[in-house]
All heavy atoms as TSV, in Angstrom:
chain	resi	resn	atom	element	x	y	z
A	1	MET	N	N	0.843	-1.180	0.000
A	1	MET	CA	C	0.000	0.000	0.000
A	1	MET	C	C	0.887	1.243	0.000
A	1	MET	O	O	1.838	1.344	0.768
A	1	MET	CB	C	-0.905	-0.018	1.224
A	1	MET	CG	C	-1.871	1.108	1.265
A	1	MET	SD	S	-2.988	0.848	2.652
A	1	MET	CE	C	-3.693	2.445	2.737
A	2	VAL	N	N	0.564	2.185	-0.847
A	2	VAL	CA	C	1.335	3.415	-0.942
A	2	VAL	C	C	0.838	4.399	0.110
A	2	VAL	O	O	-0.363	4.649	0.220
A	2	VAL	CB	C	1.199	4.034	-2.351
A	2	VAL	CG1	C	1.920	5.354	-2.425
A	2	VAL	CG2	C	1.703	3.072	-3.401
A	3	GLN	N	N	1.760	4.937	0.878
A	3	GLN	CA	C	1.402	5.897	1.914
A	3	GLN	C	C	1.294	7.297	1.314
A	3	GLN	O	O	2.186	7.743	0.598
A	3	GLN	CB	C	2.456	5.887	3.014
A	3	GLN	CG	C	2.116	6.769	4.178
A	3	GLN	CD	C	3.147	6.663	5.279
A	3	GLN	OE1	O	4.119	5.935	5.177
A	3	GLN	NE2	N	2.940	7.402	6.339
A	4	LYS	N	N	0.187	7.977	1.596
A	4	LYS	CA	C	-0.015	9.323	1.087
A	4	LYS	C	C	0.677	10.316	2.017
A	4	LYS	O	O	0.696	10.134	3.223
A	4	LYS	CB	C	-1.508	9.655	1.032
A	4	LYS	CG	C	-2.246	8.870	-0.020
A	4	LYS	CD	C	-3.731	9.032	0.097
A	4	LYS	CE	C	-4.201	10.378	-0.358
A	4	LYS	NZ	N	-5.664	10.482	-0.442
A	5	ARG	N	N	1.257	11.361	1.418
A	5	ARG	CA	C	1.880	12.430	2.193
A	5	ARG	C	C	1.236	13.743	1.807
A	5	ARG	O	O	0.962	13.986	0.641
A	5	ARG	CB	C	3.370	12.515	1.901
A	5	ARG	CG	C	4.130	11.316	2.455
A	5	ARG	CD	C	5.586	11.557	2.440
A	5	ARG	NE	N	5.882	12.682	3.330
A	5	ARG	CZ	C	6.989	13.379	3.294
A	5	ARG	NH1	N	7.916	13.100	2.438
A	5	ARG	NH2	N	7.183	14.369	4.130
A	6	LEU	N	N	1.025	14.585	2.790
A	6	LEU	CA	C	0.504	15.921	2.536
A	6	LEU	C	C	1.668	16.806	2.123
A	6	LEU	O	O	2.598	17.031	2.893
A	6	LEU	CB	C	-0.176	16.478	3.787
A	6	LEU	CG	C	-0.730	17.895	3.680
A	6	LEU	CD1	C	-1.756	17.986	2.563
A	6	LEU	CD2	C	-1.343	18.316	4.993
A	7	THR	N	N	1.638	17.256	0.872
A	7	THR	CA	C	2.669	18.143	0.349
A	7	THR	C	C	1.992	19.276	-0.407
A	7	THR	O	O	0.848	19.148	-0.830
A	7	THR	CB	C	3.624	17.413	-0.613
A	7	THR	OG1	O	2.868	16.845	-1.682
A	7	THR	CG2	C	4.410	16.326	0.088
A	8	ARG	N	N	2.714	20.380	-0.572
A	8	ARG	CA	C	2.199	21.486	-1.366
A	8	ARG	C	C	2.178	21.069	-2.832
A	8	ARG	O	O	3.062	20.381	-3.307
A	8	ARG	CB	C	3.049	22.741	-1.176
A	8	ARG	CG	C	2.840	23.341	0.203
A	8	ARG	CD	C	3.552	24.648	0.364
A	8	ARG	NE	N	4.974	24.381	0.604
A	8	ARG	CZ	C	5.951	25.113	0.116
A	8	ARG	NH1	N	5.716	26.142	-0.652
A	8	ARG	NH2	N	7.197	24.801	0.394
A	9	SER	N	N	1.171	21.535	-3.535
A	9	SER	CA	C	0.939	21.120	-4.918
A	9	SER	C	C	1.638	22.035	-5.906
A	9	SER	O	O	1.929	23.196	-5.614
A	9	SER	CB	C	-0.562	21.129	-5.187
A	9	SER	OG	O	-0.832	20.844	-6.529
A	10	PHE	N	N	1.861	21.506	-7.113
A	10	PHE	CA	C	2.322	22.349	-8.216
A	10	PHE	C	C	1.128	23.045	-8.867
A	10	PHE	O	O	1.297	23.974	-9.640
A	10	PHE	CB	C	3.081	21.520	-9.252
A	10	PHE	CG	C	4.373	20.971	-8.718
A	10	PHE	CD1	C	4.622	19.617	-8.745
A	10	PHE	CD2	C	5.333	21.811	-8.180
A	10	PHE	CE1	C	5.815	19.107	-8.253
A	10	PHE	CE2	C	6.532	21.308	-7.689
A	10	PHE	CZ	C	6.768	19.959	-7.730
A	11	ASP	N	N	-0.093	22.577	-8.563
A	11	ASP	CA	C	-1.323	23.238	-9.008
A	11	ASP	C	C	-1.605	24.344	-7.995
A	11	ASP	O	O	-2.386	24.194	-7.085
A	11	ASP	CB	C	-2.473	22.237	-9.054
A	11	ASP	CG	C	-3.798	22.874	-9.433
A	11	ASP	OD1	O	-3.784	24.000	-9.968
A	11	ASP	OD2	O	-4.839	22.246	-9.181
A	12	ARG	N	N	-0.907	25.446	-8.153
A	12	ARG	CA	C	-0.961	26.471	-7.124
A	12	ARG	C	C	-1.403	27.812	-7.679
A	12	ARG	O	O	-1.204	28.121	-8.839
A	12	ARG	CB	C	0.395	26.618	-6.445
A	12	ARG	CG	C	1.522	27.009	-7.384
A	12	ARG	CD	C	2.843	27.175	-6.681
A	12	ARG	NE	N	3.280	25.902	-6.156
A	12	ARG	CZ	C	4.371	25.733	-5.449
A	12	ARG	NH1	N	5.145	26.746	-5.179
A	12	ARG	NH2	N	4.705	24.554	-5.001
A	13	ILE	N	N	-2.000	28.574	-6.785
A	13	ILE	CA	C	-2.309	29.967	-7.075
A	13	ILE	C	C	-1.359	30.844	-6.277
A	13	ILE	O	O	-0.777	31.773	-6.797
A	13	ILE	CB	C	-3.780	30.283	-6.765
A	13	ILE	CG1	C	-4.656	29.582	-7.781
A	13	ILE	CG2	C	-4.026	31.784	-6.773
A	13	ILE	CD1	C	-6.124	29.818	-7.626
A	14	LEU	N	N	-1.160	30.527	-5.015
A	14	LEU	CA	C	-0.225	31.289	-4.197
A	14	LEU	C	C	0.910	30.374	-3.740
A	14	LEU	O	O	1.999	30.443	-4.266
A	14	LEU	CB	C	-0.951	31.919	-3.000
A	14	LEU	CG	C	-0.135	32.843	-2.131
A	14	LEU	CD1	C	0.378	34.023	-2.929
A	14	LEU	CD2	C	-0.963	33.340	-0.970
A	15	GLY	N	N	0.662	29.512	-2.792
A	15	GLY	CA	C	1.724	28.673	-2.265
A	15	GLY	C	C	1.519	27.188	-2.459
A	15	GLY	O	O	2.363	26.394	-2.095
A	16	GLY	N	N	0.387	26.779	-2.998
A	16	GLY	CA	C	0.125	25.369	-3.225
A	16	GLY	C	C	-0.486	24.644	-2.044
A	16	GLY	O	O	-0.630	23.423	-2.074
A	17	VAL	N	N	-0.859	25.383	-1.000
A	17	VAL	CA	C	-1.410	24.755	0.201
A	17	VAL	C	C	-2.781	24.149	-0.088
A	17	VAL	O	O	-3.009	22.969	0.196
A	17	VAL	CB	C	-1.488	25.769	1.367
A	17	VAL	CG1	C	-2.205	25.168	2.559
A	17	VAL	CG2	C	-0.092	26.221	1.758
A	18	CYS	N	N	-3.685	24.921	-0.643
A	18	CYS	CA	C	-5.040	24.408	-0.930
A	18	CYS	C	C	-4.991	23.291	-1.971
A	18	CYS	O	O	-5.710	22.297	-1.852
A	18	CYS	CB	C	-5.948	25.530	-1.403
A	18	CYS	SG	S	-6.351	26.723	-0.111
A	19	GLY	N	N	-4.140	23.436	-2.977
A	19	GLY	CA	C	-3.988	22.384	-3.979
A	19	GLY	C	C	-3.448	21.101	-3.373
A	19	GLY	O	O	-3.879	20.005	-3.726
A	20	GLY	N	N	-2.507	21.214	-2.465
A	20	GLY	CA	C	-1.949	20.043	-1.786
A	20	GLY	C	C	-2.970	19.346	-0.908
A	20	GLY	O	O	-3.040	18.113	-0.870
A	21	ILE	N	N	-3.766	20.129	-0.195
A	21	ILE	CA	C	-4.828	19.547	0.636
A	21	ILE	C	C	-5.853	18.844	-0.250
A	21	ILE	O	O	-6.313	17.745	0.067
A	21	ILE	CB	C	-5.480	20.634	1.509
A	21	ILE	CG1	C	-4.475	21.109	2.570
A	21	ILE	CG2	C	-6.746	20.128	2.170
A	21	ILE	CD1	C	-4.897	22.333	3.341
A	22	ALA	N	N	-6.174	19.451	-1.398
A	22	ALA	CA	C	-7.122	18.833	-2.331
A	22	ALA	C	C	-6.572	17.519	-2.879
A	22	ALA	O	O	-7.301	16.535	-2.984
A	22	ALA	CB	C	-7.435	19.795	-3.475
A	23	GLU	N	N	-5.291	17.484	-3.231
A	23	GLU	CA	C	-4.686	16.240	-3.725
A	23	GLU	C	C	-4.686	15.162	-2.646
A	23	GLU	O	O	-4.939	13.997	-2.927
A	23	GLU	CB	C	-3.264	16.498	-4.195
A	23	GLU	CG	C	-3.174	17.266	-5.485
A	23	GLU	CD	C	-1.744	17.602	-5.881
A	23	GLU	OE1	O	-0.799	17.184	-5.188
A	23	GLU	OE2	O	-1.577	18.310	-6.896
A	24	TYR	N	N	-4.401	15.533	-1.418
A	24	TYR	CA	C	-4.341	14.568	-0.328
A	24	TYR	C	C	-5.701	13.914	-0.080
A	24	TYR	O	O	-5.791	12.717	0.161
A	24	TYR	CB	C	-3.844	15.254	0.951
A	24	TYR	CG	C	-3.648	14.314	2.105
A	24	TYR	CD1	C	-2.506	13.507	2.174
A	24	TYR	CD2	C	-4.582	14.215	3.125
A	24	TYR	CE1	C	-2.311	12.639	3.236
A	24	TYR	CE2	C	-4.398	13.359	4.179
A	24	TYR	CZ	C	-3.268	12.568	4.237
A	24	TYR	OH	O	-3.074	11.703	5.290
A	25	PHE	N	N	-6.762	14.722	-0.124
A	25	PHE	CA	C	-8.103	14.199	0.146
A	25	PHE	C	C	-8.872	13.852	-1.133
A	25	PHE	O	O	-10.067	13.547	-1.067
A	25	PHE	CB	C	-8.903	15.207	0.970
A	25	PHE	CG	C	-8.420	15.330	2.388
A	25	PHE	CD1	C	-7.765	16.470	2.797
A	25	PHE	CD2	C	-8.598	14.305	3.298
A	25	PHE	CE1	C	-7.307	16.602	4.101
A	25	PHE	CE2	C	-8.145	14.416	4.599
A	25	PHE	CZ	C	-7.499	15.566	5.001
A	26	ASP	N	N	-8.210	13.878	-2.309
A	26	ASP	CA	C	-8.837	13.562	-3.596
A	26	ASP	C	C	-10.072	14.424	-3.846
A	26	ASP	O	O	-11.147	13.917	-4.181
A	26	ASP	CB	C	-9.197	12.074	-3.689
A	26	ASP	CG	C	-7.977	11.184	-3.707
A	26	ASP	OD1	O	-6.959	11.583	-4.314
A	26	ASP	OD2	O	-8.031	10.098	-3.102
A	27	LEU	N	N	-9.898	15.735	-3.688
A	27	LEU	CA	C	-10.961	16.695	-3.922
A	27	LEU	C	C	-10.565	17.643	-5.043
A	27	LEU	O	O	-9.405	17.722	-5.425
A	27	LEU	CB	C	-11.229	17.526	-2.654
A	27	LEU	CG	C	-11.701	16.771	-1.417
A	27	LEU	CD1	C	-11.694	17.684	-0.220
A	27	LEU	CD2	C	-13.095	16.217	-1.658
A	28	ASP	N	N	-11.541	18.378	-5.536
A	28	ASP	CA	C	-11.284	19.411	-6.528
A	28	ASP	C	C	-10.627	20.602	-5.819
A	28	ASP	O	O	-11.140	21.065	-4.794
A	28	ASP	CB	C	-12.606	19.834	-7.169
A	28	ASP	CG	C	-12.445	20.878	-8.247
A	28	ASP	OD1	O	-11.317	21.055	-8.747
A	28	ASP	OD2	O	-13.453	21.506	-8.610
A	29	PRO	N	N	-9.496	21.107	-6.319
A	29	PRO	CA	C	-8.824	22.233	-5.664
A	29	PRO	C	C	-9.713	23.472	-5.536
A	29	PRO	O	O	-9.591	24.219	-4.564
A	29	PRO	CB	C	-7.629	22.531	-6.564
A	29	PRO	CG	C	-7.392	21.290	-7.327
A	29	PRO	CD	C	-8.724	20.613	-7.455
A	30	THR	N	N	-10.628	23.660	-6.468
A	30	THR	CA	C	-11.526	24.818	-6.387
A	30	THR	C	C	-12.422	24.732	-5.159
A	30	THR	O	O	-12.671	25.743	-4.493
A	30	THR	CB	C	-12.383	24.918	-7.665
A	30	THR	OG1	O	-11.503	24.968	-8.794
A	30	THR	CG2	C	-13.261	26.144	-7.647
A	31	LEU	N	N	-12.891	23.530	-4.836
A	31	LEU	CA	C	-13.723	23.355	-3.640
A	31	LEU	C	C	-12.941	23.686	-2.373
A	31	LEU	O	O	-13.478	24.319	-1.458
A	31	LEU	CB	C	-14.252	21.922	-3.561
A	31	LEU	CG	C	-15.269	21.505	-4.607
A	31	LEU	CD1	C	-15.593	20.024	-4.458
A	31	LEU	CD2	C	-16.510	22.352	-4.496
A	32	VAL	N	N	-11.698	23.267	-2.312
A	32	VAL	CA	C	-10.878	23.549	-1.139
A	32	VAL	C	C	-10.622	25.053	-1.034
A	32	VAL	O	O	-10.681	25.629	0.057
A	32	VAL	CB	C	-9.554	22.762	-1.189
A	32	VAL	CG1	C	-8.650	23.138	-0.034
A	32	VAL	CG2	C	-9.824	21.269	-1.177
A	33	ARG	N	N	-10.373	25.706	-2.164
A	33	ARG	CA	C	-10.121	27.155	-2.154
A	33	ARG	C	C	-11.367	27.926	-1.732
A	33	ARG	O	O	-11.276	28.884	-0.968
A	33	ARG	CB	C	-9.641	27.599	-3.528
A	33	ARG	CG	C	-8.260	27.087	-3.829
A	33	ARG	CD	C	-7.791	27.472	-5.223
A	33	ARG	NE	N	-6.478	26.891	-5.472
A	33	ARG	CZ	C	-6.174	26.101	-6.483
A	33	ARG	NH1	N	-7.090	25.813	-7.384
A	33	ARG	NH2	N	-4.963	25.614	-6.612
A	34	VAL	N	N	-12.531	27.509	-2.206
A	34	VAL	CA	C	-13.780	28.163	-1.799
A	34	VAL	C	C	-14.038	27.922	-0.315
A	34	VAL	O	O	-14.451	28.837	0.413
A	34	VAL	CB	C	-14.961	27.663	-2.666
A	34	VAL	CG1	C	-16.294	28.103	-2.091
A	34	VAL	CG2	C	-14.809	28.145	-4.091
A	35	GLY	N	N	-13.781	26.709	0.142
A	35	GLY	CA	C	-13.927	26.408	1.571
A	35	GLY	C	C	-12.985	27.234	2.429
A	35	GLY	O	O	-13.364	27.735	3.491
A	36	TYR	N	N	-11.755	27.409	1.953
A	36	TYR	CA	C	-10.793	28.240	2.677
A	36	TYR	C	C	-11.267	29.689	2.730
A	36	TYR	O	O	-11.190	30.343	3.777
A	36	TYR	CB	C	-9.414	28.166	2.017
A	36	TYR	CG	C	-8.478	29.227	2.518
A	36	TYR	CD1	C	-7.879	29.111	3.759
A	36	TYR	CD2	C	-8.223	30.368	1.773
A	36	TYR	CE1	C	-7.039	30.096	4.242
A	36	TYR	CE2	C	-7.391	31.357	2.247
A	36	TYR	CZ	C	-6.798	31.221	3.477
A	36	TYR	OH	O	-5.986	32.203	3.959
A	37	ALA	N	N	-11.783	30.200	1.609
A	37	ALA	CA	C	-12.281	31.577	1.580
A	37	ALA	C	C	-13.457	31.753	2.542
A	37	ALA	O	O	-13.528	32.753	3.272
A	37	ALA	CB	C	-12.686	31.960	0.163
A	38	ALA	N	N	-14.364	30.784	2.560
A	38	ALA	CA	C	-15.505	30.852	3.476
A	38	ALA	C	C	-15.027	30.782	4.926
A	38	ALA	O	O	-15.504	31.543	5.781
A	38	ALA	CB	C	-16.480	29.712	3.178
A	39	LEU	N	N	-14.087	29.888	5.206
A	39	LEU	CA	C	-13.534	29.775	6.558
A	39	LEU	C	C	-12.894	31.095	6.982
A	39	LEU	O	O	-13.072	31.548	8.113
A	39	LEU	CB	C	-12.505	28.643	6.610
A	39	LEU	CG	C	-11.776	28.456	7.932
A	39	LEU	CD1	C	-12.709	27.803	8.935
A	39	LEU	CD2	C	-10.538	27.620	7.744
A	40	THR	N	N	-12.188	31.720	6.070
A	40	THR	CA	C	-11.532	32.987	6.381
A	40	THR	C	C	-12.556	34.075	6.692
A	40	THR	O	O	-12.403	34.828	7.654
A	40	THR	CB	C	-10.639	33.425	5.203
A	40	THR	OG1	O	-9.640	32.426	5.006
A	40	THR	CG2	C	-9.958	34.744	5.483
A	41	LEU	N	N	-13.610	34.150	5.893
A	41	LEU	CA	C	-14.619	35.187	6.104
A	41	LEU	C	C	-15.433	34.978	7.378
A	41	LEU	O	O	-15.762	35.934	8.064
A	41	LEU	CB	C	-15.559	35.252	4.901
A	41	LEU	CG	C	-14.934	35.787	3.616
A	41	LEU	CD1	C	-15.933	35.670	2.465
A	41	LEU	CD2	C	-14.489	37.229	3.788
A	42	PHE	N	N	-15.750	33.713	7.683
A	42	PHE	CA	C	-16.627	33.440	8.819
A	42	PHE	C	C	-15.893	33.250	10.140
A	42	PHE	O	O	-16.540	33.035	11.166
A	42	PHE	CB	C	-17.517	32.226	8.527
A	42	PHE	CG	C	-18.483	32.468	7.406
A	42	PHE	CD1	C	-18.476	31.669	6.283
A	42	PHE	CD2	C	-19.385	33.516	7.456
A	42	PHE	CE1	C	-19.364	31.890	5.235
A	42	PHE	CE2	C	-20.272	33.761	6.417
A	42	PHE	CZ	C	-20.262	32.939	5.310
A	43	THR	N	N	-14.584	33.326	10.151
A	43	THR	CA	C	-13.822	33.179	11.401
A	43	THR	C	C	-12.979	34.419	11.671
A	43	THR	O	O	-11.879	34.310	12.213
A	43	THR	CB	C	-12.912	31.946	11.356
A	43	THR	OG1	O	-12.000	32.082	10.267
A	43	THR	CG2	C	-13.703	30.666	11.236
A	44	ALA	N	N	-13.499	35.561	11.311
A	44	ALA	CA	C	-12.817	36.841	11.563
A	44	ALA	C	C	-11.400	36.831	10.984
A	44	ALA	O	O	-10.448	37.248	11.637
A	44	ALA	CB	C	-12.813	37.172	13.047
A	45	PHE	N	N	-11.274	36.309	9.744
A	45	PHE	CA	C	-10.032	36.309	8.987
A	45	PHE	C	C	-8.910	35.485	9.635
A	45	PHE	O	O	-7.735	35.793	9.474
A	45	PHE	CB	C	-9.571	37.744	8.705
A	45	PHE	CG	C	-10.542	38.477	7.844
A	45	PHE	CD1	C	-11.506	39.308	8.405
A	45	PHE	CD2	C	-10.527	38.305	6.474
A	45	PHE	CE1	C	-12.425	39.966	7.601
A	45	PHE	CE2	C	-11.444	38.972	5.662
A	45	PHE	CZ	C	-12.390	39.802	6.235
A	46	ALA	N	N	-9.283	34.401	10.323
A	46	ALA	CA	C	-8.282	33.501	10.895
A	46	ALA	C	C	-7.486	32.788	9.804
A	46	ALA	O	O	-6.341	32.406	10.005
A	46	ALA	CB	C	-8.940	32.473	11.811
A	47	GLY	N	N	-8.078	32.638	8.631
A	47	GLY	CA	C	-7.391	31.999	7.512
A	47	GLY	C	C	-6.204	32.799	7.024
A	47	GLY	O	O	-5.261	32.244	6.466
A	48	VAL	N	N	-6.229	34.108	7.238
A	48	VAL	CA	C	-5.104	34.957	6.847
A	48	VAL	C	C	-3.865	34.585	7.658
A	48	VAL	O	O	-2.752	34.648	7.161
A	48	VAL	CB	C	-5.467	36.451	7.032
A	48	VAL	CG1	C	-4.284	37.351	6.765
A	48	VAL	CG2	C	-6.638	36.818	6.142
A	49	VAL	N	N	-4.048	34.165	8.884
A	49	VAL	CA	C	-2.932	33.715	9.727
A	49	VAL	C	C	-2.626	32.250	9.448
A	49	VAL	O	O	-1.461	31.846	9.419
A	49	VAL	CB	C	-3.275	33.916	11.216
A	49	VAL	CG1	C	-2.206	33.337	12.110
A	49	VAL	CG2	C	-3.502	35.393	11.508
A	50	LEU	N	N	-3.648	31.441	9.213
A	50	LEU	CA	C	-3.476	30.000	9.032
A	50	LEU	C	C	-2.707	29.654	7.758
A	50	LEU	O	O	-1.852	28.768	7.769
A	50	LEU	CB	C	-4.850	29.316	9.012
A	50	LEU	CG	C	-4.854	27.809	8.849
A	50	LEU	CD1	C	-4.179	27.142	10.038
A	50	LEU	CD2	C	-6.275	27.303	8.689
A	51	TYR	N	N	-2.993	30.340	6.650
A	51	TYR	CA	C	-2.374	29.992	5.373
A	51	TYR	C	C	-0.849	30.107	5.407
A	51	TYR	O	O	-0.162	29.158	5.004
A	51	TYR	CB	C	-2.953	30.846	4.238
A	51	TYR	CG	C	-2.623	30.305	2.867
A	51	TYR	CD1	C	-3.456	29.405	2.245
A	51	TYR	CD2	C	-1.448	30.673	2.213
A	51	TYR	CE1	C	-3.159	28.893	0.988
A	51	TYR	CE2	C	-1.138	30.162	0.960
A	51	TYR	CZ	C	-1.996	29.280	0.359
A	51	TYR	OH	O	-1.699	28.769	-0.867
A	52	PRO	N	N	-0.260	31.219	5.891
A	52	PRO	CA	C	1.212	31.279	5.934
A	52	PRO	C	C	1.826	30.222	6.852
A	52	PRO	O	O	2.905	29.698	6.575
A	52	PRO	CB	C	1.517	32.687	6.449
A	52	PRO	CG	C	0.290	33.465	6.219
A	52	PRO	CD	C	-0.850	32.497	6.235
A	53	VAL	N	N	1.124	29.888	7.931
A	53	VAL	CA	C	1.624	28.844	8.834
A	53	VAL	C	C	1.652	27.505	8.102
A	53	VAL	O	O	2.641	26.767	8.167
A	53	VAL	CB	C	0.764	28.772	10.116
A	53	VAL	CG1	C	1.114	27.554	10.941
A	53	VAL	CG2	C	0.919	30.049	10.931
A	54	LEU	N	N	0.569	27.180	7.393
A	54	LEU	CA	C	0.536	25.931	6.629
A	54	LEU	C	C	1.570	25.938	5.509
A	54	LEU	O	O	2.162	24.914	5.194
A	54	LEU	CB	C	-0.866	25.693	6.054
A	54	LEU	CG	C	-1.953	25.369	7.070
A	54	LEU	CD1	C	-3.306	25.280	6.386
A	54	LEU	CD2	C	-1.640	24.091	7.814
A	55	TRP	N	N	1.795	27.100	4.901
A	55	TRP	CA	C	2.783	27.242	3.829
A	55	TRP	C	C	4.175	26.882	4.345
A	55	TRP	O	O	4.974	26.267	3.653
A	55	TRP	CB	C	2.751	28.666	3.321
A	55	TRP	CG	C	3.414	28.936	2.004
A	55	TRP	CD1	C	4.254	28.117	1.310
A	55	TRP	CD2	C	3.290	30.104	1.216
A	55	TRP	NE1	N	4.662	28.719	0.147
A	55	TRP	CE2	C	4.072	29.955	0.067
A	55	TRP	CE3	C	2.584	31.291	1.383
A	55	TRP	CZ2	C	4.170	30.932	-0.907
A	55	TRP	CZ3	C	2.686	32.251	0.399
A	55	TRP	CH2	C	3.476	32.071	-0.730
A	56	ILE	N	N	4.456	27.240	5.576
A	56	ILE	CA	C	5.760	26.938	6.188
A	56	ILE	C	C	5.833	25.473	6.625
A	56	ILE	O	O	6.857	24.808	6.434
A	56	ILE	CB	C	6.021	27.875	7.385
A	56	ILE	CG1	C	6.202	29.310	6.880
A	56	ILE	CG2	C	7.224	27.424	8.196
A	56	ILE	CD1	C	6.175	30.353	7.970
A	57	ILE	N	N	4.747	24.956	7.195
A	57	ILE	CA	C	4.756	23.603	7.774
A	57	ILE	C	C	4.701	22.503	6.711
A	57	ILE	O	O	5.406	21.501	6.815
A	57	ILE	CB	C	3.577	23.443	8.758
A	57	ILE	CG1	C	3.798	24.329	9.980
A	57	ILE	CG2	C	3.416	21.993	9.186
A	57	ILE	CD1	C	2.630	24.350	10.925
A	58	ILE	N	N	3.865	22.662	5.701
A	58	ILE	CA	C	3.668	21.608	4.698
A	58	ILE	C	C	4.843	21.634	3.720
A	58	ILE	O	O	5.114	22.648	3.094
A	58	ILE	CB	C	2.339	21.792	3.948
A	58	ILE	CG1	C	1.165	21.701	4.918
A	58	ILE	CG2	C	2.199	20.748	2.846
A	58	ILE	CD1	C	-0.180	22.003	4.294
A	59	PRO	N	N	5.543	20.507	3.571
A	59	PRO	CA	C	6.697	20.487	2.666
A	59	PRO	C	C	6.280	20.533	1.201
A	59	PRO	O	O	5.176	20.115	0.837
A	59	PRO	CB	C	7.380	19.153	2.986
A	59	PRO	CG	C	6.294	18.293	3.514
A	59	PRO	CD	C	5.326	19.211	4.218
A	60	GLU	N	N	7.169	21.037	0.376
A	60	GLU	CA	C	6.913	21.093	-1.061
A	60	GLU	C	C	7.101	19.704	-1.662
A	60	GLU	O	O	7.956	18.933	-1.232
A	60	GLU	CB	C	7.854	22.083	-1.744
A	60	GLU	CG	C	7.514	22.340	-3.177
A	60	GLU	CD	C	8.265	23.518	-3.758
A	60	GLU	OE1	O	9.054	24.136	-3.040
A	60	GLU	OE2	O	8.050	23.799	-4.939
A	61	LYS	N	N	6.297	19.396	-2.654
A	61	LYS	CA	C	6.393	18.107	-3.346
A	61	LYS	C	C	7.726	18.057	-4.083
A	61	LYS	O	O	8.109	19.016	-4.754
A	61	LYS	CB	C	5.238	17.972	-4.340
A	61	LYS	CG	C	5.186	16.646	-5.048
A	61	LYS	CD	C	4.073	16.606	-6.066
A	61	LYS	CE	C	2.747	16.677	-5.357
A	61	LYS	NZ	N	1.607	16.466	-6.262
A	62	PRO	N	N	8.459	16.966	-3.959
A	62	PRO	CA	C	9.744	16.881	-4.675
A	62	PRO	C	C	9.528	16.860	-6.182
A	62	PRO	O	O	8.612	16.219	-6.682
A	62	PRO	CB	C	10.349	15.571	-4.179
A	62	PRO	CG	C	9.271	14.825	-3.512
A	62	PRO	CD	C	8.176	15.784	-3.185
A	63	ARG	N	N	10.379	17.565	-6.882
A	63	ARG	CA	C	10.312	17.600	-8.356
A	63	ARG	C	C	11.016	16.373	-8.907
A	63	ARG	O	O	12.068	15.973	-8.425
A	63	ARG	CB	C	10.974	18.858	-8.896
A	63	ARG	CG	C	10.256	20.112	-8.510
A	63	ARG	CD	C	10.849	21.294	-9.255
A	63	ARG	NE	N	10.235	22.528	-8.828
A	63	ARG	CZ	C	9.161	23.069	-9.422
A	63	ARG	NH1	N	8.592	22.450	-10.429
A	63	ARG	NH2	N	8.648	24.189	-8.989
A	64	LEU	N	N	10.411	15.798	-9.931
A	64	LEU	CA	C	11.038	14.665	-10.594
A	64	LEU	C	C	12.048	15.192	-11.598
A	64	LEU	O	O	11.722	16.029	-12.435
A	64	LEU	CB	C	9.982	13.814	-11.303
A	64	LEU	CG	C	8.922	13.187	-10.405
A	64	LEU	CD1	C	7.890	12.456	-11.251
A	64	LEU	CD2	C	9.547	12.250	-9.411
A	65	THR	N	N	13.263	14.736	-11.502
A	65	THR	CA	C	14.314	15.200	-12.418
A	65	THR	C	C	14.561	14.131	-13.471
A	65	THR	O	O	14.517	12.938	-13.214
A	65	THR	CB	C	15.617	15.500	-11.669
A	65	THR	OG1	O	16.029	14.301	-10.999
A	65	THR	CG2	C	15.418	16.596	-10.659
A	66	GLN	N	N	14.828	14.596	-14.676
A	66	GLN	CA	C	15.159	13.670	-15.757
A	66	GLN	C	C	16.658	13.549	-15.861
A	66	GLN	O	O	17.384	14.519	-15.779
A	66	GLN	CB	C	14.584	14.174	-17.074
A	66	GLN	CG	C	13.070	14.191	-17.087
A	66	GLN	CD	C	12.560	14.689	-18.422
A	66	GLN	OE1	O	13.309	15.152	-19.257
A	66	GLN	NE2	N	11.243	14.600	-18.605
A	67	GLN	N	N	17.116	12.340	-16.066
A	67	GLN	CA	C	18.563	12.109	-16.171
A	67	GLN	C	C	18.906	11.539	-17.518
A	67	GLN	O	O	18.218	10.904	-18.172
A	67	GLN	CB	C	19.036	11.174	-15.093
A	67	GLN	CG	C	18.854	11.795	-13.718
A	67	GLN	CD	C	19.396	10.857	-12.641
A	67	GLN	OE1	O	20.177	9.954	-12.899
A	67	GLN	NE2	N	18.966	11.090	-11.431
């Protein structure tokens, strides 16, 4: 069984956090981005603080190099 890892996505608008979360949970990245926007608006802009923290914590997906 292949173990899934939460990593930032290359399908990114800003830092790849929402895209990475969408890939991890097999969701559409647009749904995750809309959910993040709603969370930010309805929690007194807590998402503005949460996103940079996740950007730092979640590692970037390794790039495949051709040899």
